[in-house]
VEXLUM-486174 format. One record per residue: z negated, y, x negated of N, C-alpha, C, O, CB in turn; residue in one letter. Coordinates in steps of 0.2 Angstrom, whole numbers, always signed. Each point is the difference from the previous one (the first is absolute). Glycine has a CB too. Example, Ala and Ser with C-alpha at 12.3 -4.5 7.8 and 13.67 -1.06 7.14 Angstrom:
// residues 2
+-------+---------+--------+-------+----------+---------+-------+---------+--------+-------+---------+--------+-------+----------+---------+---+
|  n_up | n_north | n_east | ca_up | ca_north | ca_east |  c_up | c_north | c_east |  o_up | o_north | o_east | cb_up | cb_north | cb_east | r |
+-------+---------+--------+-------+----------+---------+-------+---------+--------+-------+---------+--------+-------+----------+---------+---+
|   -39 |     -28 |    -66 |    +0 |       +6 |      +4 |    +0 |      +6 |     -4 |    -3 |      -1 |     -5 |    -3 |       -5 |     +14 | A |
|   +10 |     +11 |     -7 |    -1 |       +6 |      -4 |    -3 |      +5 |     +4 |    -1 |      +6 |     -3 |   +11 |       -9 |      -3 | S |
+-------+---------+--------+-------+----------+---------+-------+---------+--------+-------+---------+--------+-------+----------+---------+---+
// end
This chain:
// residues 110
+-------+---------+--------+-------+----------+---------+-------+---------+--------+-------+---------+--------+-------+----------+---------+---+
|  n_up | n_north | n_east | ca_up | ca_north | ca_east |  c_up | c_north | c_east |  o_up | o_north | o_east | cb_up | cb_north | cb_east | r |
+-------+---------+--------+-------+----------+---------+-------+---------+--------+-------+---------+--------+-------+----------+---------+---+
|   +13 |    +145 |   -182 |    -6 |       -3 |      -1 |    +0 |      -8 |     -1 |    +4 |      -4 |     +2 |    -7 |      +13 |      +4 | X |
|    -3 |     -10 |    -11 |    -2 |       -4 |      -5 |    +2 |      -9 |     +4 |    +0 |      -2 |     +6 |   -12 |      +13 |     -13 | X |
|   +12 |     -15 |     +2 |    -2 |       -6 |      +2 |    -4 |      -3 |     +7 |    +2 |      -3 |     +6 |    -2 |       +5 |     -18 | X |
|    -6 |      +2 |     +9 |    -6 |       -1 |      +5 |    -1 |      +3 |     +6 |    -3 |      -3 |     +4 |    -1 |       +1 |     -12 | X |
|    +6 |      +9 |     +8 |    +3 |       +2 |      +7 |    +3 |      -4 |     +4 |    -2 |      -1 |     +6 |    +3 |      +10 |      -9 | X |
|    +5 |     -11 |     +0 |    +7 |       -4 |      +4 |    -3 |      -7 |     +4 |    +2 |      -2 |     +5 |    +8 |       +5 |     -17 | X |
|   -14 |      -4 |     +8 |    -4 |       -8 |      +2 |    -5 |      +3 |     +6 |    +0 |      -4 |     +4 |    -1 |       -3 |     -19 | X |
|    -3 |     +11 |    +16 |    -6 |       +0 |      +5 |    +6 |      +4 |     +6 |    -2 |      -1 |     +5 |   -13 |       +1 |     -16 | X |
|   +20 |      +4 |    +11 |    +4 |       +4 |      +4 |    +4 |      -9 |     +2 |    -2 |      -2 |     +6 |    +3 |      +17 |     -13 | X |
|    +1 |     -16 |     +5 |    +4 |       -7 |      +2 |    -6 |      -6 |     +6 |    +3 |      -3 |     +5 |    +4 |       +5 |     -21 | X |
|   -15 |      -2 |    +13 |    -3 |       -2 |      +3 |    -2 |      +4 |     +4 |    -5 |      -3 |     +3 |    +5 |       -3 |     -10 | X |
|    +1 |     +11 |    +10 |    -4 |       +3 |      +6 |    +5 |      +2 |     +5 |    -2 |      +1 |     +5 |    -8 |       +4 |     -12 | X |
|   +18 |      -6 |     +5 |    +3 |       -1 |      +2 |    +2 |      -7 |     +6 |    +3 |      +0 |     +5 |    -4 |       +9 |     -15 | X |
|    +0 |     -14 |     +5 |    -2 |       -7 |      +3 |    -3 |      +0 |     +3 |    +1 |      -3 |     +5 |    +0 |       +0 |     -11 | X |
|    -7 |      +5 |     +6 |    -6 |       +1 |      +5 |    +1 |      +1 |     +6 |    -2 |      -4 |     +4 |    -4 |       +8 |     -11 | X |
|   +11 |      +3 |     +7 |    +0 |       +2 |      +5 |    +6 |      -3 |     +6 |    +0 |      +0 |     +6 |    -5 |      +10 |     -14 | X |
|    +9 |     -12 |     +3 |    +6 |       -6 |      +1 |    -5 |      -5 |     +5 |    +0 |      -2 |     +6 |    +8 |       +4 |     -20 | X |
|   -11 |      -5 |    +10 |    -4 |       -5 |      +4 |    -4 |      +0 |     +7 |    -1 |      -3 |     +5 |    +1 |       +1 |     -17 | X |
|    -3 |     +10 |    +10 |    -5 |       +2 |      +5 |    +6 |      +1 |     +8 |    -2 |      -1 |     +6 |    -9 |       +8 |     -18 | X |
|   +16 |      -5 |    +11 |    +4 |       +1 |      +5 |    +3 |      -6 |     +3 |    +1 |      +0 |     +6 |    +1 |       +9 |     -10 | X |
|    -2 |     -14 |     +0 |    +3 |       -7 |      +2 |    -3 |      -2 |     +6 |    -6 |      +0 |     +1 |    +8 |       -4 |     -11 | X |
|    +2 |      +1 |    +13 |    -1 |       -5 |      +8 |    +1 |      -5 |     +0 |    +6 |      -1 |     -2 |    -4 |       +6 |      +8 | X |
|    -6 |     -10 |     -4 |    +0 |       -7 |      +1 |    +7 |      -3 |     +5 |    -1 |      +0 |     +6 |   -12 |       +3 |      -7 | X |
|   +17 |      -5 |     -1 |    +4 |       +0 |      +6 |    -5 |      -5 |     +7 |    -1 |      +2 |     +6 |   +14 |       -2 |     -15 | X |
|   -15 |      -6 |     +6 |    -5 |       -3 |      +5 |    -4 |      +4 |     +6 |    -1 |      -1 |     +6 |    +0 |       -6 |     -15 | X |
|    -2 |     +12 |     +4 |    -4 |       +6 |      +7 |    +5 |      +4 |     +2 |    -3 |      +5 |     +2 |    -8 |       -3 |      -7 | X |
|   +17 |      -1 |     +7 |    +3 |       +4 |      +5 |    -3 |      +0 |     +5 |    -3 |      -5 |     +2 |   +11 |       +3 |      -5 | X |
|    -9 |      +8 |     +8 |    -1 |       -2 |      +7 |    +3 |      -5 |     +4 |    +5 |      -2 |     -1 |    -7 |      +11 |      +0 | X |
|    -3 |      -9 |     +4 |    +5 |       -6 |      +6 |    +5 |      +4 |     +4 |    +6 |      -1 |     -1 |   -15 |       -7 |      +4 | X |
|    +7 |     +12 |     +2 |    +7 |       +5 |      +1 |    +5 |      +1 |     -4 |    +6 |      +0 |     +2 |   -12 |       +7 |      +2 | X |
|    +5 |      -7 |    -10 |    +7 |       +1 |      -4 |    +4 |      -6 |     -1 |    +6 |      -2 |     +1 |   -11 |      +12 |      -7 | X |
|    +0 |     -15 |     +5 |    +2 |       -7 |      +1 |    +6 |      -2 |     +6 |    +6 |      -1 |     +1 |   -18 |       -1 |      -6 | X |
|    +6 |      +2 |    +11 |    +4 |       +0 |      +6 |    +8 |      +2 |     +2 |    +5 |      -3 |     +3 |   -16 |       +4 |      -1 | X |
|   +11 |      +8 |     -5 |    +5 |       +4 |      +0 |    +5 |      -4 |     -5 |    +4 |      -3 |     +3 |   -12 |      +14 |      +0 | X |
|    +7 |     -11 |     -8 |    +6 |       -5 |      -5 |    +2 |      -4 |     +4 |    +5 |      +1 |     +3 |    -9 |       -1 |     -14 | X |
|    +0 |      -6 |    +12 |    +2 |       -6 |      +5 |    +4 |      +0 |     +6 |    +4 |      -5 |     +2 |   -12 |       +2 |      -7 | X |
|    +8 |      +8 |     +7 |    +2 |       +2 |      +7 |    +6 |      +2 |     -1 |    +3 |      -1 |     +4 |   -12 |       +4 |      +0 | X |
|   +11 |      -1 |    -11 |    +7 |       +3 |      -2 |    +4 |      -4 |     -5 |    +6 |      +2 |     -2 |   -12 |      +10 |      +3 | X |
|    +4 |     -18 |     -2 |    +6 |       -3 |      -3 |    +4 |      -3 |     +3 |    -1 |      -2 |     +6 |    -5 |       +0 |     -13 | X |
|   +12 |      +1 |     +6 |    +5 |       -2 |      +2 |    +3 |      -8 |     +0 |    +4 |      -2 |     +4 |    -3 |      +14 |      -6 | X |
|    -3 |     -16 |     -4 |    +2 |       -7 |      +0 |    -6 |      -4 |     +0 |    -5 |      +2 |     -2 |   +15 |       +0 |      -3 | X |
|   -10 |      -7 |     +6 |    -6 |       -6 |      +2 |    -1 |      -1 |     -7 |    -5 |      -1 |     -3 |    +9 |       -6 |     +15 | X |
|    +2 |      +7 |    -16 |    -3 |       -1 |      -7 |    -6 |      +5 |     -4 |    -5 |      -1 |     -4 |   +17 |       -5 |      +3 | X |
|    -9 |     +12 |     +4 |    -4 |       +6 |      -3 |    -8 |      -2 |     +3 |    -5 |      -1 |     -4 |   +16 |      +13 |      +4 | X |
|   -11 |     -13 |     +5 |    -6 |       -1 |      +4 |    -5 |      -5 |     -2 |    -6 |      +0 |     +1 |   +12 |       +4 |      +6 | X |
|    -2 |      -8 |     -9 |    -5 |       -7 |      -5 |    -2 |      +1 |     -6 |    -5 |      -2 |     -2 |   +10 |       -6 |      +7 | X |
|    +0 |     +12 |     -8 |    -2 |       +4 |      -8 |    -6 |      +5 |     +2 |    -4 |      +2 |     -5 |   +16 |       -2 |      -1 | X |
|   -14 |      +2 |    +12 |    -4 |       +8 |      -1 |    -6 |      -6 |     +1 |    -5 |      +0 |     -4 |   +13 |      +15 |     +12 | X |
|    -9 |     -19 |     -3 |    -5 |       -5 |      +3 |    -3 |      -1 |     -7 |    -5 |      +2 |     -2 |   +11 |       -7 |     +13 | X |
|    +0 |      +1 |    -16 |    -4 |       -6 |      -6 |    -3 |      +7 |     -4 |    -6 |      -1 |     -3 |   +17 |      -12 |      -1 | X |
|   -10 |     +18 |     +3 |    -2 |       +4 |      -4 |    -9 |      -1 |     -2 |    -2 |      -2 |     -5 |   +12 |       +9 |      +9 | X |
|   -13 |      -5 |     +1 |    -9 |       -1 |      -2 |    -3 |      -2 |     +8 |    +3 |      +2 |     +5 |    -5 |       +9 |     -18 | X |
|    -3 |     -13 |    +14 |    -5 |       -4 |      +6 |    +1 |      +6 |     +6 |    +2 |      -1 |     +6 |   -12 |       -5 |     -16 | X |
|    +8 |     +15 |     +7 |    +0 |       +5 |      +2 |    +7 |      +1 |     +5 |    +2 |      +0 |     +6 |   -10 |       +4 |     -17 | X |
|   +12 |      -5 |     +5 |    +9 |       +3 |      +5 |    +0 |      -6 |     +3 |    +4 |      +2 |     +5 |    +6 |       +5 |     -12 | X |
|   -12 |     -16 |     +8 |    +3 |       -4 |      +4 |    -6 |      +1 |     +9 |    +2 |      -1 |     +5 |    +3 |       -9 |     -19 | X |
|   -11 |     +14 |    +11 |    -4 |       +0 |      +7 |    +4 |      +6 |     +2 |    +0 |      +0 |     +7 |   -14 |       -6 |      -9 | X |
|   +17 |     +12 |     +0 |    +2 |       +6 |      +1 |    +7 |      -1 |     +6 |    +1 |      +4 |     +4 |    -6 |       +0 |     -17 | X |
|    +8 |     -10 |    +12 |    +7 |       -1 |      +4 |    -1 |      -9 |     +2 |    -1 |      -5 |     -4 |   +11 |      +17 |      -4 | X |
|    -8 |     -10 |    +15 |    -2 |       -8 |      +5 |    +5 |      -6 |     -4 |    +5 |      +1 |     -4 |    -7 |       +4 |     +19 | X |
|    -2 |     -12 |    -14 |    +6 |       -3 |      -1 |    +7 |      +0 |     +0 |    +5 |      -2 |     -4 |   -12 |       +0 |      +5 | X |
|    +8 |      +3 |     +6 |    +7 |       -1 |      +3 |    +1 |      +9 |     +1 |    -4 |      +4 |     +3 |    +3 |      -20 |      +4 | X |
|    +8 |     +18 |    -10 |    +0 |       +9 |      +1 |    +3 |      +1 |     +7 |    +3 |      -4 |     +2 |    +0 |       +8 |     -14 | X |
|    -6 |      +2 |    +15 |    +1 |       +2 |      +8 |    +7 |      +0 |     -1 |    +3 |      -4 |     +3 |   -13 |      +12 |      +3 | X |
|   +14 |      -4 |    -11 |    +6 |       +1 |      +1 |    +4 |      +2 |     -6 |    -1 |      +4 |     -3 |    -1 |       -2 |     +14 | X |
|    +6 |      -7 |    -11 |    +6 |       +1 |      -8 |    +5 |      +0 |     +4 |    +0 |      -3 |     +5 |    -4 |       -3 |     -16 | X |
|    +8 |      +8 |     +7 |    +9 |       +0 |      +2 |    +3 |      -6 |     +2 |    -3 |      -5 |     -3 |    +6 |      +14 |      -5 | X |
|    +1 |     -11 |    +13 |    +3 |       -6 |      +0 |    +5 |      -1 |     -7 |    +4 |      +5 |     -2 |    -4 |       -4 |     +16 | X |
|    -1 |      -8 |    -18 |    +3 |       -3 |      -6 |    +6 |      +0 |     +1 |    +1 |      -2 |     +6 |    -9 |       -4 |      -9 | X |
|   +14 |      +7 |     +0 |    +5 |       -5 |      -1 |    +0 |      -7 |     -1 |    -5 |      +0 |     -4 |    +7 |       +8 |      +1 | X |
|    -1 |     -15 |     +4 |    -4 |       -6 |      -3 |    +5 |      +1 |     -6 |    +4 |      +4 |     -2 |    -8 |      -14 |     +13 | X |
|    +3 |      +5 |    -14 |    +1 |       -3 |      -7 |    +6 |      -3 |     -1 |    +0 |      -6 |     +4 |   -11 |       +4 |      -6 | X |
|   +15 |      +2 |     +1 |    +5 |       -5 |      -3 |    +0 |      -7 |     -3 |    -1 |      +2 |     -6 |    +4 |       +6 |      +7 | X |
|    -2 |     -14 |     -1 |    -1 |       -5 |      -5 |    +9 |      -3 |     -2 |    +5 |      -2 |     +3 |   -20 |       -1 |      +3 | X |
|   +14 |      +5 |    -13 |    +6 |       +0 |      -2 |    +2 |      -4 |     -7 |    -1 |      +3 |     -5 |    +2 |       +7 |     +13 | X |
|    +1 |     -16 |     -7 |    +3 |       -4 |      -6 |    +1 |      +1 |     -7 |    +5 |      +3 |     -2 |    -1 |       -7 |     +10 | X |
|    -8 |      +4 |    -12 |    +3 |       +1 |      -8 |    +4 |      -3 |     -3 |    +3 |      +3 |     -4 |   -10 |       +0 |      +3 | X |
|    +6 |     -10 |     +4 |    +7 |       -4 |      -3 |    +3 |      -7 |     +4 |    -4 |      -5 |     +1 |    +0 |      +10 |     -15 | X |
|    +8 |      -6 |    +16 |    +2 |       -6 |      +2 |    -5 |      -6 |     -3 |    -3 |      -3 |     +5 |   +15 |       +9 |      -5 | X |
|   -13 |      -7 |     -5 |    -4 |       -7 |      -2 |    -7 |      +3 |     -2 |    -3 |      -3 |     -4 |   +12 |       -5 |      +0 | X |
|   -11 |     +12 |     +6 |    -8 |       +2 |      -1 |    -5 |      +0 |     +7 |    +1 |      +2 |     +6 |    +4 |       +7 |     -17 | X |
|   -11 |     -11 |     +8 |    -3 |       +3 |      +5 |    -4 |      +5 |     +1 |    -6 |      +0 |     +2 |    +7 |       -8 |      +0 | X |
|    +3 |     +12 |     -4 |    -4 |       +6 |      -2 |    +0 |      +5 |     +5 |    +1 |      -5 |     +4 |    +1 |       +4 |     -16 | X |
|    -1 |      +9 |    +17 |    +0 |       +2 |      +5 |    -1 |      +7 |     -3 |    -3 |      +1 |     -5 |    +0 |      -11 |     +12 | X |
|    +8 |     +14 |     -4 |    -4 |       +5 |      -2 |    -2 |      +6 |     +7 |    +3 |      -2 |     +5 |    +4 |       +0 |     -18 | X |
|   -11 |      +6 |    +14 |    -2 |       +2 |      +7 |    +1 |      +9 |     +0 |    -4 |      +4 |     -2 |    -6 |      -15 |      +5 | X |
|   +16 |     +13 |     -1 |    +2 |       +6 |      -1 |    -5 |      +3 |     +6 |    -2 |      -3 |     +5 |   +15 |       +1 |     -10 | X |
|   -15 |      +8 |     +3 |    -3 |       +5 |      +3 |    +3 |      +7 |     +2 |    -1 |      +5 |     -4 |    -6 |      -12 |      -2 | X |
|   +11 |      +8 |    +12 |    +6 |       +6 |      +1 |    -6 |      +7 |     +0 |    +1 |      +5 |     -3 |   +10 |      -14 |     +12 | X |
|   -17 |      +8 |     -6 |    -3 |       +7 |      -1 |    +0 |      +2 |     -8 |    +4 |      +4 |     -2 |   -12 |       -6 |     +13 | X |
|    +4 |      -2 |    -16 |    +1 |       +3 |      -6 |    +4 |      -4 |     -5 |    -1 |      +0 |     -6 |    -8 |       +6 |      +7 | X |
|   +15 |     -10 |     +2 |    +5 |       -2 |      -6 |    -3 |      -4 |     -5 |    +2 |      -1 |     -6 |    +5 |      +11 |      +6 | X |
|   -13 |     -14 |     +2 |    -2 |       -4 |      -6 |    +0 |      -9 |     +1 |    -3 |      -3 |     +4 |    -6 |      +14 |      -6 | X |
|   +12 |     -12 |     -1 |    +1 |       -7 |      -3 |    -4 |      -5 |     +0 |    +1 |      -1 |     -6 |    +3 |       +6 |      +2 | X |
|    -8 |      -9 |     +6 |    -5 |       -5 |      -2 |    +3 |      -7 |     +0 |    +2 |      -3 |     +4 |   -12 |      +10 |      +0 | X |
|    +9 |      -8 |    -11 |    +2 |       -8 |      -1 |    -5 |      -4 |     -1 |    -5 |      +1 |     -3 |   +16 |       +0 |      -2 | X |
|   -10 |      -6 |     +9 |    -5 |       -6 |      +2 |    +2 |      -8 |     -1 |    +6 |      +0 |     +2 |    -9 |       +9 |      +6 | X |
|    +2 |     -13 |     -9 |    +0 |       -8 |      -1 |    -2 |      -1 |     +4 |    -6 |      +1 |     +1 |    +6 |       -3 |     -10 | X |
|    +4 |      -3 |    +13 |    -1 |       -3 |      +7 |    +3 |      -7 |     +1 |    +5 |      -2 |     +1 |    -5 |      +13 |      +4 | X |
|    -7 |     -17 |     -7 |    +1 |       -6 |      -2 |    +5 |      -4 |     +7 |    +4 |      -4 |     +0 |   -15 |       +5 |     -10 | X |
|    +9 |      +2 |    +14 |    +3 |       -4 |      +7 |    +9 |      +4 |     +2 |    +3 |      -2 |     +5 |   -18 |       +0 |      +0 | X |
|   +15 |      +7 |    -10 |    +8 |       +1 |      +2 |    +4 |      -4 |     -3 |    -2 |      -2 |     -6 |    +1 |      +12 |      +8 | X |
|    +7 |     -12 |     +0 |    +5 |       -4 |      -3 |    +7 |      +3 |     +3 |    +2 |      +5 |     +3 |   -11 |      -16 |      -4 | X |
|   +13 |      +7 |     -1 |    +7 |       +1 |      +2 |    +3 |      -3 |     +4 |    +6 |      +0 |     +1 |    -5 |       +3 |      -9 | X |
|    -6 |      -8 |    +12 |    +1 |       -2 |      +7 |    -2 |      +3 |     +5 |    +2 |      +0 |     +6 |    -2 |      -10 |     -11 | X |
|    -6 |     +15 |     +3 |    -3 |       +4 |      +8 |    +3 |      +6 |     -1 |    +1 |      +2 |     -5 |   -13 |       -7 |      +6 | X |
|   +12 |      +8 |     +6 |    +1 |       +7 |      +2 |    -6 |      +2 |     +0 |    -4 |      -4 |     -1 |   +13 |       +3 |      +7 | X |
|   -10 |      +6 |     -5 |    -7 |       +4 |      +0 |    +3 |      +7 |     +6 |    +5 |      +3 |     -1 |   -11 |       -5 |     -16 | X |
|    +1 |      +2 |    +23 |    +3 |       +7 |      +5 |    -8 |      +1 |     +1 |    -5 |      -4 |     +0 |   +20 |       +2 |      +7 | X |
|   -14 |      +9 |     -5 |    -8 |       +2 |      +4 |    +2 |      +7 |     -1 |    -4 |      +5 |     +2 |    -7 |      -14 |      -6 | X |
+-------+---------+--------+-------+----------+---------+-------+---------+--------+-------+---------+--------+-------+----------+---------+---+
// end
């Protein structure tokens, strides 16, 4: 196949792919509602609603039923710092934040 034939073959293949592509924002509401109903964490639910307006409209503001999550644990990262770690036992992730009101003389519980 010569260079001209290869280019036209590539263009027709690209055109075919474009005609078969779907805009994620245009997925049917019933499908979006099914997906939203099967999300397992609040974080995933929030991310789902943040995709676009159609996805947000397909899922109610408050999820009907999500499994209960373990509470996050707040951990001091060092004795002299106002930085704290928030550990999510479900995912194993540790999120680090600076809390100006945190000091050595205060204890936090809850």
